[in-house]
KESEKE-215416 format. One record per residue: x negated, y, z negated of N, C-alpha, C in turn. Coordinates in steps of 0.2 Angstrom, whole numbers, plus 5000, padded with zeros to 4 digits. Example, Ala and Ser with C-alpha at 12.3 -4.5 7.8 and 13.67 -1.06 7.14 Angstrom:
BEGIN
493449724961493849784961493449844961/493649894965493249954964493650004961/
This chain:
BEGIN
445955884168446255954170445956004167/445856064170445556124168445856144161/445356174157445656194150445956264151/446356284146446656344146447356344149/447756404150448356404152448456374159/448856334161448956304167449356344172/449656404169450056444174449656504176/449856524182449556584185449956644182/449656704183449956764181450556784185/450556764191451056784196451156724201/451556734206451756684211451156654214/451156594215450656554219451056504224/450756474228451056424232451356364228/451256364222451356304218451856314212/452556314214453056324208453056264204/453156284197453256224192453856224189/454256174189454956174187454956134180/455156174175455256154168455956134166/455956094161456656074159457056134157/456756194155457156254153457456284160/457156264165457356294172457956254175/458156194172458656154174459356194172/459756194177460456234176460956214181/461556194179462056174183461956134189/461656074188461456024193460956054198/460556114196460156144201459556174197/459256224199458656254196458856334195/458756364189458756434188458056464190/458156504195457456534198457256594194/457656624189457556684186456856694182/456656634180456056634176455556584178/455556574184455056514187454356534186/453956484184453256484183452856454189/452256474189451856454195451156424192/450956374195450256344193449756374196/449156374193448556394196448356344201/448056364206447856314211447356254209/446956274204446456224201446856174197/447356194194447856154189448256104194/448556134199448956094203448656034206/447956044208447555994211447555924206/447655934200447655884195448255844194/448855884196449555854194449955854200/449655854206450055864212450455794214/450355744210450755684211451455694208/451555744204452155754201452655804205/452455804212452955854216453555814217/454055854219454755834220455055864226/455455824229455755834236456455854235/456755894240457455914239457955854240/457655794242458055734243458055694236/457555714231457555674225458055704220/458255664215458655684209458155684203/458255734199457855744193458255724187/457955704182458255694175457755704170/457955744165457555764159457455704155/456855684153456755624148456455644142/456355714140456155734134456455804133/456455824126456755884125457555884125/457855924130458555914131458655854136/458755794133458755734137459455724141/459355704148459955694152460155744157/459755804157459955854162459755834168/460255834173460055804180460255854185/459955844191460155884197459655874203/459755924207459255924213458955994214/458455994217458056064218458356094225/458356164225458556194231457956194236/458156214243457656204248457056244247/457056304244456456344243455956314239/456156264235455656234230455456164233/455556144239455256084242454556074240/454356024237453656004235453456044229/453856074225453656104219453456044214/453056064209452856024204453356014198/453555954196454055944191453755924184/453955954179453755944172453655874171/453155854167453155784164453655764160/454055814158454655794153455255784157/455155764164455755744168455455694173/455955654175455755604180456155614187/455855604192456155604199456355534201/456955534204457255474206457255474214/456855434217456755444224457255394227/457755424231458255374234458055344241/457955284241457755244247458355204250/458855184247459355154249459855194254/459955174260460355224264461155224262/461355174258462055174256462155224250/461655254247461655294241461555364243/462055404242462055484243461755514237/461155544237460855574231461255624227/461655664231462055704227462655664223/462855614226463355574222462955544215/462355524216461955494210461855554205/461755614208461655664203462255684199/462855684202463455694199463655634194/463455574196463655524192463255524186/462555544186462155544180462355604176/462755654178462955704174463655694171/463955634173464655624170464655594163/465255604160465255584153465055514152/465255464156465155394155464355384156/464055414161463355404161462955434156/463155494154462755534149462755494142/463355464140463355424134462855364135/462855334140462355274141461655304141/461555354144460855384144460655404137/461055434133460855454126460755394122/461155344123461155284119460455244120/460155254126459555224128458955264125/459055324122458455364120458055324115/457455324115456955304110456955354105/457055334098457155374093456455384089/455955414092455355434089455355504086/454755524084454655594082454855644087/454755624093454955664099455355614103/456055614103456455574106456355574114/456355514117456155514124456555454128/456655474134457055424138456555384142/456455324141455955284145456255274152/455755274157455955264164456255194165/456055144162456355074163457055084161/457255114156457955124154458355164159/458055204163458455244168458555194174/458055154175458155104181458655054179/458755034173459254984171459955014171/460155074172460755104172461155074178/461755054177462255024182462655084185/462555094192462955144195463455114200/464155134199464655114203464555154210/464655114215464555144222465155134226/465555184227466055174232465755174239/466055164245465855174251465455244252/464955244257464655304258465055364260/465555354264466055404266466455434260/466655394255466955414249466455454244/465855424244465355464240465255534243/465255544249465155604252465755654251/466355624251466955664250467055684242/466855644238466755654231466255714230/465755714233465255764233465555834235/465855824241466155884244466655914239/467155874236467655904231467255934225/466855904222466455924216466055994218/465755994224465356044226465856114227/466456104229466856164230467056194223/467156144218467356174211466656204208/466156174209465456194206465356264209/465456274216465256334219465756394216/466356374215466856414212466656444205/466356394201466056414194465456464195/465056444200464456484201464656554203/465156564207465456624210465656664204/466056634199466356674193465756694189/465256654188464656674184464256734187/464256734194463956794197464356854196/465056844197465556904196465456924188/465356884184465356904177464656944176/464156924179463556954178463557024181/463857034187463957094190464457144186/464957114183465457154179465057174173/464657134170464257154164463757214166/463457214172463057264174463457324175/464057324178464457374179464657414173/464857374168465057404161464457434158/463857404159463257434156463157504159/463157504166463057574169463657624168/464257594167464857644165464757674159/464557634154464457654147463957714147/463357694150462857744150463057814153/463357804159463657864162464157904158/464657874155465157904151464857934145/464357904141464157934135463557984136/463357994142462858044143463158104148/463558084153463858134157464558154156/464858114152465558124151466058104157/466658124157467158094162467058134169/466858194169466858234175466158264177/465658234174465058264176464858334173/465158354168465158424165464358434163/464258504163463558514160463358484154/462658464153462458434148462058474143/461958454137461458484132461058434129/460458454127459958404124460158404117/460158354114460258344107459758294103/459858284097459358234094459458164096/460058154099460158084102460158074109/459858134112459758134120460358174123/460358174130460858224133461558194132/462058244131462758234130463058294133/463758284135464058344138464158404133/464158464136464058524132464658534127/465258504128465758524124465858464119/465358414118465458364113465058384107/465358364101464958374095464558314094/463958324090463558274088463458284081/463758234077463758244069463558174066/463458174060463358104056464058074056/463958004057464557964057465057974051/464757994045465058004039465658064040/465458104044465958164045466658134048/466658074051467258054054467557984050/467257964045467457904042467857924036/468357874035468757874028468557824024/468157774027467857714023467257684026/466857664022466257614024466157564018/466357504019466357464013466057394015/465657364010465357294011465957244010/465857184012466357134012466257094005/466557034005466556993999465956944000/465756923994465156873994465456803992/466056793991466356723990466156673996/465956613994465756563999466356534002/466356534009466956514013466956434013/467556404014467756334014468156324020/468356254021468756234026469456254025/469656254019470356274017470356334012/470956364011470956424007471556464009/471656514005472256554006472156614012/471456634012471356694016470756674021/470856694027470356684032469756734031/469156714031468656764030468256774037/468156834039467856844045467056854044/466656824049465956824048465656854055/465056854055464656884061464856834067/464956774066465156734072465856744075/466256784071466856804074466856864078/466256894079466156954083466056924090/466456934095466356914102466556964107/465956984111466057044116466457104113/466257124107466557184104467257184101/467457114101468157104098468057054093/468557054088468556994083468956934085/468656884085468956814087469256784081/469756754082470056714076469856634076/469356624080469156554081468556534075/468556474074468056444069468056484062/468556484059468656524053468456484047/468256514042468256484035468756524031/468856494025469356524020469156534013/469456574010469256584003469856593998/469856583992470356603987470156663984/470656713983470556773980471156793976/471056843971471556863967471956923972/472556933970472856993974472457053974/472157073969471757133969471157133973/470857073973470257063977470457063985/470957033986471257033993471457103996/471757143991471957203993471357253995/470857243991470257283992469857263998/469857204000469457174006469857154012/470457174012470957154018470657194024/470657164030470557194036471157214040/471257274042471857294045471657314053/472157314057472057324064471657394065/471257394070470857454071470257464066/470157414061469557414057468957394062/468357424061467757404064467357364059/467057304061466657264057465957274060/465457294056464757314058464357254055/463957224059463457174056462857204053/462757214047462257254044461657214042/461657144041461157104039461057044044/460557034047460456974052459756984055/459556944060458956954064459057024067/458457044069458457114072458857114079/458857054082459257054088460057064087/460257034081460957034080461257094075/460757124071460957174067461257234071/461757264069462057324072462657294077/462757234078463257214082463957234079/464357254083464957284081465557254085/466157244081466757224084467357254081/467957264085468557294082469057244081/469457244075469857194073470557214076/470957164079471557174082471957114082/472057074076472357014075472957014070/473456974071473956964066473656924061/473956934055473756884049473356924044/473256884038472856904032472156884033/471656934034470956924034470556964029/470056934027469556974023468856964027/468357004025467756994028467156984024/466556954027466056934023465556994021/465156974016464757034013464157064017/463957024023463457054027463757094033/464457104032464757154037464957214033/464957274037465257334034465957344038/466457364034467057384037467057454037/467157484044467257554045467957574047/468157624043468857654045468657724047/468957744052468857814055469457864054/469357924053469857974054470157974061/470657924063470757914070471057974074/471258024070471458084074470858124077/470258114074469658144077469258094080/469158034078468757984081469157924082/469257904088469657844089469157784088/469457734084469057674083468757644089/469157634094468957604100468357634103/468357704103467857744106467257724102/467257724096466657714092466357644093/466857594093466657524095466257524101/466557554107466157544113465557584113/465457644109464857674109464357634105/464557604099464057564096463757504100/464157484104463957424108463657434114/463557494116463157514122462357504121/461957484126461257474125460857524121/460957584123460557644120460757644113/461357644111461557644104461257594100/461257534103460957474099460257484098/459857514103459157524102459157574096/459557624096459457674090459657644083/460157604083460357574077459757524074/459457484079458957444077458357484074/458257544076457757584074457757614067/458457614064458557634057458557574053/458457514055458557454051457857444047/457957424041457357404037457257324039/456557314039456457244042456057204037/456257144036455957094032455657034037/455456984034455056934038455556904043/456156884041456656854046457256894047/457356944043458056984043457857054043/458357084046458457164046459057184043/459057244040459657274037459757344038/460357364039460557434040461057444034/460957484029461357494023461957544025/462457544021463057584023462757654022/462357674018462057744017461757764024/461357724026460957744033461457744038/461957704038462457704044462857764043/463057784038463457854037463057914040/462357914039461957964042461857964049/462057904053461957894060462257944064/461957984068462258034072462558004078/463158024080463558004085463858064089/463958054096464258104100465058094100/465358154099466158144099466458194103/466758174109467158224113467858234110/468258274114468958284111469358224111/469858214107470258154106470458124113/470758174117471058154123470558124128/469958154128469358124132469158054129/469158044123468957984120469457934122/470157944123470657904125470557884132/470357934136470157914143469557874144/469057884140468457844141468557774139/468957764133469157694131469557664137/470057694140470457674145469957644151/469457684153469057664158468657604157/468357604151467957544148468357484148/468957484145469357424144469657404151/469657444156469857414163469357364165/468757384164468157334165468157274161/468357284155468457224150468957184152/469457204155470057164158469757124164/469457154168469157124174468657064171/468257084166467757034164468156974161/468756984157469156934154469456884160/469656914165469956874171469456824173/468756854174468256804177468056754172/468056774165467956724160468456664160/469056684161469656634161469556594167/469456624173469356584179468756534178/468256554175467656514174467756454170/468156474164468356414159468756364163/469256394167469756344170469356304175/468956334179468556294184468056244181/467756264175467356214171467756154169/468356164166468756114164468956064169/469156094175469356064181468756014183/468156044183467556004186467455944181/467455964175467355904170467855854170/468455864171469055814172468955784179/468855814184468755784191468055734190/467555764187466955724187467055654184/467455654178467555594174468055554178/468555574181469055534184468855504190/468455544194468155514201467655464199/467255474194466655424193466955364190/467555364187467855304184468355274188/468455304194469055284198469755284195/469855334190470455344188470955374193/470555414197470855444203470455434209/470655424215470255414221470255484225/469655494228469655564231470155574237/470255514240470755524246471455544244/471555534237472255554235472355624233/471755654232471755724230472055774236/472455824234472655874239472155924240/471755904245471055944246471156014248/471656024253471656104255471956144249/472356114245472656154239472056164234/471656114233471156124228470656174231/470456174237469956224240470256294239/470856304240471156374240471156404233/471156354228471156384221470456414219/
Protein backbone atom coordinates (compact mmCIF):
# COMPACT_ATOMS: atom_id res chain seq x y z
CA UNK A 1 0.00 0.00 0.00
CA UNK A 2 1.30 3.52 -0.73
CA UNK A 3 2.78 5.36 2.20
CA UNK A 4 1.20 8.41 3.75
CA UNK A 5 -2.41 9.36 4.33
CA UNK A 6 -4.77 7.04 2.44
CA UNK A 7 -7.48 9.71 2.25
CA UNK A 8 -7.88 12.32 -0.48
CA UNK A 9 -8.35 15.99 0.37
CA UNK A 10 -11.78 16.02 -1.27
CA UNK A 11 -14.37 13.72 -2.88
CA UNK A 12 -13.17 10.98 -5.23
CA UNK A 13 -15.08 8.05 -6.80
CA UNK A 14 -13.98 5.93 -3.81
CA UNK A 15 -15.91 6.66 -0.59
CA UNK A 16 -14.56 4.96 2.53
CA UNK A 17 -16.94 3.95 5.32
CA UNK A 18 -15.50 3.99 8.86
CA UNK A 19 -17.04 2.61 12.06
CA UNK A 20 -17.57 6.22 13.16
CA UNK A 21 -19.84 6.65 10.11
CA UNK A 22 -22.19 3.85 11.24
CA UNK A 23 -25.45 5.32 12.55
CA UNK A 24 -28.99 4.07 13.06
CA UNK A 25 -28.64 0.89 10.94
CA UNK A 26 -27.23 3.03 8.13
CA UNK A 27 -24.42 5.47 7.35
CA UNK A 28 -24.02 9.08 8.44
CA UNK A 29 -22.88 10.94 5.34
CA UNK A 30 -21.98 14.20 7.11
CA UNK A 31 -18.25 13.44 7.53
CA UNK A 32 -17.61 10.83 4.87
CA UNK A 33 -13.98 10.38 3.77
CA UNK A 34 -12.69 9.40 0.33
CA UNK A 35 -9.72 7.29 -0.71
CA UNK A 36 -6.97 8.37 -3.06
CA UNK A 37 -7.19 6.33 -6.30
CA UNK A 38 -3.76 4.76 -5.72
CA UNK A 39 -4.83 3.66 -2.24
CA UNK A 40 -8.15 2.24 -3.38
CA UNK A 41 -6.38 -0.05 -5.86
CA UNK A 42 -4.75 -1.87 -2.95
CA UNK A 43 -7.91 -2.42 -0.87
CA UNK A 44 -10.66 -2.66 -3.49
CA UNK A 45 -11.51 -6.17 -2.26
CA UNK A 46 -13.10 -4.49 0.78
CA UNK A 47 -15.96 -2.98 -1.20
CA UNK A 48 -19.52 -3.44 0.04
CA UNK A 49 -22.85 -3.66 -1.78
CA UNK A 50 -26.24 -2.28 -0.78
CA UNK A 51 -27.36 -5.92 -0.48
CA UNK A 52 -24.72 -6.75 2.14
CA UNK A 53 -25.02 -6.29 5.91
CA UNK A 54 -22.11 -4.74 7.81
CA UNK A 55 -21.10 -5.36 11.42
CA UNK A 56 -18.26 -3.68 13.29
CA UNK A 57 -15.69 -6.12 14.65
CA UNK A 58 -13.32 -3.70 16.42
CA UNK A 59 -13.70 -0.44 18.31
CA UNK A 60 -17.43 -0.09 18.94
CA UNK A 61 -18.17 -3.77 18.38
CA UNK A 62 -21.55 -4.96 17.13
CA UNK A 63 -22.78 -1.90 15.19
CA UNK A 64 -24.77 -3.23 12.27
CA UNK A 65 -26.65 -1.93 9.27
CA UNK A 66 -26.76 -1.58 5.49
CA UNK A 67 -25.41 1.15 3.23
CA UNK A 68 -27.55 3.56 1.17
CA UNK A 69 -27.82 3.33 -2.62
CA UNK A 70 -25.45 6.23 -3.22
CA UNK A 71 -22.60 4.28 -1.55
CA UNK A 72 -22.89 1.14 -3.70
CA UNK A 73 -19.37 -0.26 -4.09
CA UNK A 74 -17.83 1.92 -1.36
CA UNK A 75 -14.82 0.65 0.57
CA UNK A 76 -15.56 -0.71 4.03
CA UNK A 77 -13.18 -0.24 6.95
CA UNK A 78 -11.12 -3.24 8.01
CA UNK A 79 -12.71 -2.79 11.45
CA UNK A 80 -15.99 -4.10 10.08
CA UNK A 81 -17.11 -7.24 8.27
CA UNK A 82 -19.60 -7.52 5.43
CA UNK A 83 -22.11 -10.34 5.46
CA UNK A 84 -23.03 -11.35 1.91
CA UNK A 85 -26.55 -12.80 1.78
CA UNK A 86 -26.77 -15.69 -0.69
CA UNK A 87 -29.73 -17.69 0.67
CA UNK A 88 -33.01 -16.57 -0.98
CA UNK A 89 -34.97 -17.31 2.19
CA UNK A 90 -33.05 -14.64 4.16
CA UNK A 91 -34.04 -10.98 3.89
CA UNK A 92 -30.88 -8.91 4.48
CA UNK A 93 -32.83 -6.19 6.29
CA UNK A 94 -34.28 -8.77 8.67
CA UNK A 95 -30.77 -10.08 9.41
CA UNK A 96 -29.60 -6.50 9.99
CA UNK A 97 -32.35 -5.84 12.52
CA UNK A 98 -31.81 -9.19 14.21
CA UNK A 99 -28.11 -8.47 14.69
CA UNK A 100 -29.08 -5.17 16.33
CA UNK A 101 -31.53 -6.81 18.74
CA UNK A 102 -30.80 -7.18 22.44
CA UNK A 103 -30.59 -10.97 22.17
CA UNK A 104 -28.06 -10.92 19.32
CA UNK A 105 -26.03 -8.08 20.81
CA UNK A 106 -25.54 -9.99 24.07
CA UNK A 107 -24.34 -13.00 22.11
CA UNK A 108 -22.06 -10.89 19.89
CA UNK A 109 -20.42 -9.11 22.82
CA UNK A 110 -19.94 -12.40 24.68
CA UNK A 111 -18.02 -13.73 21.67
CA UNK A 112 -15.53 -10.86 21.66
CA UNK A 113 -11.89 -11.84 22.02
CA UNK A 114 -10.49 -9.95 25.03
CA UNK A 115 -7.10 -8.82 23.75
CA UNK A 116 -5.36 -5.45 24.12
CA UNK A 117 -7.70 -4.41 21.29
CA UNK A 118 -10.97 -6.37 21.71
CA UNK A 119 -12.11 -7.89 18.43
CA UNK A 120 -14.92 -10.01 17.09
CA UNK A 121 -13.64 -12.93 15.02
CA UNK A 122 -15.36 -13.64 11.69
CA UNK A 123 -15.74 -17.31 12.65
CA UNK A 124 -17.73 -16.30 15.71
CA UNK A 125 -20.07 -14.19 13.60
CA UNK A 126 -20.66 -17.20 11.35
CA UNK A 127 -21.57 -19.33 14.36
CA UNK A 128 -24.45 -17.06 15.43
CA UNK A 129 -27.83 -18.80 15.30
CA UNK A 130 -30.47 -16.69 13.54
CA UNK A 131 -34.20 -17.47 13.98
CA UNK A 132 -35.84 -17.34 10.57
CA UNK A 133 -39.59 -16.91 10.22
CA UNK A 134 -41.08 -17.33 6.72
CA UNK A 135 -39.83 -14.79 4.17
CA UNK A 136 -43.19 -13.00 4.08
CA UNK A 137 -43.09 -12.54 7.87
CA UNK A 138 -39.48 -11.33 7.73
CA UNK A 139 -40.54 -8.67 5.22
CA UNK A 140 -43.49 -7.61 7.34
CA UNK A 141 -41.23 -7.29 10.41
CA UNK A 142 -38.83 -5.18 8.37
CA UNK A 143 -41.73 -2.99 7.22
CA UNK A 144 -42.99 -2.41 10.78
CA UNK A 145 -39.54 -1.62 12.19
CA UNK A 146 -38.80 0.58 9.18
CA UNK A 147 -41.86 2.76 9.83
CA UNK A 148 -40.81 3.35 13.43
CA UNK A 149 -37.19 3.93 12.43
CA UNK A 150 -38.24 6.50 9.82
CA UNK A 151 -40.33 8.21 12.50
CA UNK A 152 -37.23 8.45 14.73
CA UNK A 153 -35.19 9.85 11.84
CA UNK A 154 -37.91 12.41 11.09
CA UNK A 155 -37.85 13.63 14.70
CA UNK A 156 -34.04 13.84 14.55
CA UNK A 157 -34.32 16.01 11.43
CA UNK A 158 -36.93 18.21 13.11
CA UNK A 159 -34.72 18.53 16.20
CA UNK A 160 -31.82 19.65 14.02
CA UNK A 161 -34.01 22.15 12.16
CA UNK A 162 -35.43 23.51 15.42
CA UNK A 163 -31.93 23.89 16.85
CA UNK A 164 -30.93 25.89 13.76
CA UNK A 165 -34.09 27.98 14.07
CA UNK A 166 -33.27 28.79 17.69
CA UNK A 167 -29.68 29.69 16.80
CA UNK A 168 -30.87 32.09 14.08
CA UNK A 169 -33.56 33.55 16.36
CA UNK A 170 -31.10 34.23 19.19
CA UNK A 171 -28.70 35.95 16.81
CA UNK A 172 -31.45 38.13 15.36
CA UNK A 173 -32.98 39.07 18.72
CA UNK A 174 -29.69 39.94 20.41
CA UNK A 175 -28.41 42.04 17.52
CA UNK A 176 -31.57 43.51 15.93
CA UNK A 177 -34.04 43.42 18.81
CA UNK A 178 -37.75 42.66 18.48
CA UNK A 179 -38.73 45.17 15.84
CA UNK A 180 -35.61 45.67 13.76
CA UNK A 181 -34.91 49.03 15.37
CA UNK A 182 -31.82 51.08 14.46
CA UNK A 183 -28.55 49.65 15.74
CA UNK A 184 -25.44 51.07 17.35
CA UNK A 185 -21.93 49.68 17.35
CA UNK A 186 -20.63 48.73 20.81
CA UNK A 187 -17.70 46.88 22.34
CA UNK A 188 -19.67 43.64 21.97
CA UNK A 189 -20.88 44.33 18.42
CA UNK A 190 -24.13 45.77 17.02
CA UNK A 191 -27.14 46.08 19.36
CA UNK A 192 -30.38 48.09 19.18
CA UNK A 193 -29.91 51.79 19.95
CA UNK A 194 -32.07 51.83 23.08
CA UNK A 195 -30.26 48.89 24.75
CA UNK A 196 -27.70 49.43 27.48
CA UNK A 197 -24.31 47.69 27.34
CA UNK A 198 -22.79 47.46 30.80
CA UNK A 199 -20.77 45.03 32.94
CA UNK A 200 -22.75 42.12 34.33
CA UNK A 201 -21.88 43.32 37.86
CA UNK A 202 -24.22 46.30 37.39
CA UNK A 203 -27.17 43.90 37.37
CA UNK A 204 -26.07 41.25 39.89
CA UNK A 205 -27.03 40.90 43.52
CA UNK A 206 -24.75 37.87 43.94
CA UNK A 207 -22.04 35.83 42.23
CA UNK A 208 -20.92 32.96 44.47
CA UNK A 209 -18.85 29.78 44.19
CA UNK A 210 -20.36 26.47 45.27
CA UNK A 211 -19.39 23.94 47.91
CA UNK A 212 -16.31 21.71 47.68
CA UNK A 213 -17.76 18.79 49.69
CA UNK A 214 -17.52 15.47 47.85
CA UNK A 215 -20.85 14.05 46.69
CA UNK A 216 -22.11 10.58 47.58
CA UNK A 217 -25.02 8.32 46.64
CA UNK A 218 -26.87 9.25 49.82
CA UNK A 219 -27.13 12.36 51.94
CA UNK A 220 -29.49 15.08 53.05
CA UNK A 221 -28.97 17.62 50.28
CA UNK A 222 -28.77 17.08 46.51
CA UNK A 223 -25.73 18.77 44.96
CA UNK A 224 -25.99 20.11 41.42
CA UNK A 225 -23.03 19.59 39.10
CA UNK A 226 -22.08 20.48 35.56
CA UNK A 227 -23.80 17.27 34.37
CA UNK A 228 -27.12 18.64 35.61
CA UNK A 229 -26.99 21.43 33.01
CA UNK A 230 -29.15 20.27 30.13
CA UNK A 231 -30.10 22.54 27.20
CA UNK A 232 -29.98 25.67 29.37
CA UNK A 233 -32.00 24.20 32.24
CA UNK A 234 -31.11 22.35 35.42
CA UNK A 235 -32.10 18.68 35.40
CA UNK A 236 -32.74 16.74 38.61
CA UNK A 237 -31.39 13.48 37.14
CA UNK A 238 -28.21 11.65 38.22
CA UNK A 239 -27.83 13.53 41.48
CA UNK A 240 -25.22 13.18 44.18
CA UNK A 241 -25.79 14.13 47.81
CA UNK A 242 -23.92 15.81 50.65
CA UNK A 243 -24.29 16.36 54.40
CA UNK A 244 -24.11 20.02 55.49
CA UNK A 245 -24.71 22.05 58.59
CA UNK A 246 -27.77 24.35 58.54
CA UNK A 247 -25.48 27.35 58.10
CA UNK A 248 -23.64 25.75 55.17
CA UNK A 249 -26.93 24.82 53.51
CA UNK A 250 -28.36 28.31 53.95
CA UNK A 251 -25.27 29.81 52.29
CA UNK A 252 -25.22 27.48 49.28
CA UNK A 253 -28.91 26.76 48.73
CA UNK A 254 -30.12 27.14 45.14
CA UNK A 255 -33.37 29.04 44.65
CA UNK A 256 -35.66 29.27 41.66
CA UNK A 257 -34.40 31.58 38.92
CA UNK A 258 -30.80 31.21 40.09
CA UNK A 259 -28.38 30.80 37.21
CA UNK A 260 -25.58 28.23 37.49
CA UNK A 261 -22.52 29.08 35.40
CA UNK A 262 -19.88 26.45 34.62
CA UNK A 263 -16.62 28.22 35.48
CA UNK A 264 -14.06 25.39 35.33
CA UNK A 265 -13.92 22.65 32.69
CA UNK A 266 -12.62 21.95 29.22
CA UNK A 267 -12.71 24.99 26.95
CA UNK A 268 -15.67 23.45 25.14
CA UNK A 269 -17.76 23.26 28.32
CA UNK A 270 -16.56 26.28 30.29
CA UNK A 271 -19.19 29.03 30.20
CA UNK A 272 -22.13 26.65 29.87
CA UNK A 273 -25.10 28.12 31.72
CA UNK A 274 -28.44 26.83 33.04
CA UNK A 275 -31.35 28.24 35.01
CA UNK A 276 -32.73 26.49 38.10
CA UNK A 277 -36.49 25.90 38.37
CA UNK A 278 -37.00 22.77 40.49
CA UNK A 279 -38.78 21.95 43.74
CA UNK A 280 -36.70 20.76 46.69
CA UNK A 281 -33.50 21.48 48.58
CA UNK A 282 -30.42 21.74 46.35
CA UNK A 283 -26.89 23.08 46.70
CA UNK A 284 -24.25 23.45 43.98
CA UNK A 285 -20.69 22.29 43.36
CA UNK A 286 -17.59 24.45 43.63
CA UNK A 287 -16.85 24.55 39.90
CA UNK A 288 -20.13 26.39 39.34
CA UNK A 289 -20.92 30.04 40.02
CA UNK A 290 -24.41 30.92 41.23
CA UNK A 291 -25.65 34.17 39.71
CA UNK A 292 -28.56 36.15 41.09
CA UNK A 293 -29.75 39.20 39.20
CA UNK A 294 -31.66 42.30 40.13
CA UNK A 295 -34.66 40.80 38.35
CA UNK A 296 -36.51 44.11 38.06
CA UNK A 297 -33.75 45.30 35.72
CA UNK A 298 -32.32 42.03 34.33
CA UNK A 299 -34.59 39.02 33.97
CA UNK A 300 -32.70 35.80 34.83
CA UNK A 301 -34.19 33.97 31.85
CA UNK A 302 -33.03 36.71 29.49
CA UNK A 303 -29.48 36.44 30.82
CA UNK A 304 -29.58 32.64 30.59
CA UNK A 305 -30.61 32.73 26.93
CA UNK A 306 -28.04 35.41 26.16
CA UNK A 307 -25.24 33.41 27.79
CA UNK A 308 -26.18 30.28 25.84
CA UNK A 309 -26.21 31.84 22.37
CA UNK A 310 -23.24 30.97 20.15
CA UNK A 311 -21.76 34.47 19.90
CA UNK A 312 -21.79 34.94 23.67
CA UNK A 313 -20.20 31.54 24.22
CA UNK A 314 -17.33 32.59 21.95
CA UNK A 315 -16.89 35.80 23.96
CA UNK A 316 -17.01 33.95 27.28
CA UNK A 317 -14.34 31.48 26.15
CA UNK A 318 -12.16 34.40 25.09
CA UNK A 319 -11.92 35.59 28.73
CA UNK A 320 -11.11 32.14 30.13
CA UNK A 321 -7.66 31.41 31.49
CA UNK A 322 -6.34 28.18 29.96
CA UNK A 323 -4.28 25.36 31.41
CA UNK A 324 -3.26 22.04 29.83
CA UNK A 325 -6.63 20.33 30.13
CA UNK A 326 -8.88 22.90 31.80
CA UNK A 327 -10.06 26.46 31.37
CA UNK A 328 -11.41 28.79 34.03
CA UNK A 329 -13.52 31.93 34.21
CA UNK A 330 -13.31 33.56 37.63
CA UNK A 331 -16.22 35.33 39.29
CA UNK A 332 -14.23 38.58 39.01
CA UNK A 333 -13.86 38.25 35.25
CA UNK A 334 -17.48 37.24 34.90
CA UNK A 335 -18.65 40.31 36.80
CA UNK A 336 -16.77 42.50 34.32
CA UNK A 337 -18.30 40.75 31.29
CA UNK A 338 -20.27 43.25 29.17
CA UNK A 339 -23.89 42.35 28.34
CA UNK A 340 -26.64 44.07 26.33
CA UNK A 341 -29.79 44.86 28.31
CA UNK A 342 -33.08 46.08 26.79
CA UNK A 343 -36.09 47.38 28.71
CA UNK A 344 -37.60 44.79 31.09
CA UNK A 345 -40.77 44.44 29.01
CA UNK A 346 -38.66 43.76 25.90
CA UNK A 347 -36.66 41.17 27.84
CA UNK A 348 -39.92 39.41 28.71
CA UNK A 349 -41.02 39.37 25.06
CA UNK A 350 -37.63 38.06 23.90
CA UNK A 351 -37.78 35.29 26.52
CA UNK A 352 -41.32 34.41 25.38
CA UNK A 353 -40.20 34.09 21.75
CA UNK A 354 -37.21 31.91 22.61
CA UNK A 355 -39.16 29.67 24.96
CA UNK A 356 -41.80 29.05 22.28
CA UNK A 357 -39.02 27.46 20.21
CA UNK A 358 -37.81 25.59 23.30
CA UNK A 359 -41.28 24.09 23.74
CA UNK A 360 -41.26 22.94 20.12
CA UNK A 361 -37.84 21.37 20.69
CA UNK A 362 -39.14 19.58 23.82
CA UNK A 363 -42.08 18.13 21.87
CA UNK A 364 -39.79 16.65 19.23
CA UNK A 365 -37.45 15.31 21.91
CA UNK A 366 -40.33 13.56 23.69
CA UNK A 367 -41.58 12.07 20.42
CA UNK A 368 -38.08 10.88 19.53
CA UNK A 369 -37.69 9.25 22.97
CA UNK A 370 -41.12 7.57 22.72
CA UNK A 371 -40.41 6.23 19.23
CA UNK A 372 -36.96 5.02 20.29
CA UNK A 373 -38.50 3.11 23.21
CA UNK A 374 -41.15 1.68 20.89
CA UNK A 375 -38.52 0.58 18.37
CA UNK A 376 -36.42 -1.09 21.07
CA UNK A 377 -39.47 -2.93 22.47
CA UNK A 378 -40.74 -4.05 19.07
CA UNK A 379 -37.27 -5.17 17.99
CA UNK A 380 -36.90 -7.36 21.07
CA UNK A 381 -40.41 -8.78 21.01
CA UNK A 382 -40.53 -9.48 17.27
CA UNK A 383 -37.09 -11.10 17.21
CA UNK A 384 -37.96 -13.37 20.16
CA UNK A 385 -41.49 -14.10 18.87
CA UNK A 386 -43.07 -12.69 22.03
CA UNK A 387 -45.42 -11.04 19.58
CA UNK A 388 -46.04 -11.95 15.96
CA UNK A 389 -46.08 -9.24 13.36
CA UNK A 390 -49.47 -10.30 11.98
CA UNK A 391 -51.02 -9.58 15.39
CA UNK A 392 -49.96 -5.93 15.36
CA UNK A 393 -52.54 -3.24 14.59
CA UNK A 394 -50.55 -2.04 11.62
CA UNK A 395 -52.64 0.96 10.43
CA UNK A 396 -52.79 2.36 13.99
CA UNK A 397 -49.02 2.02 14.42
CA UNK A 398 -48.36 3.73 11.08
CA UNK A 399 -50.57 6.73 12.00
CA UNK A 400 -48.67 7.29 15.26
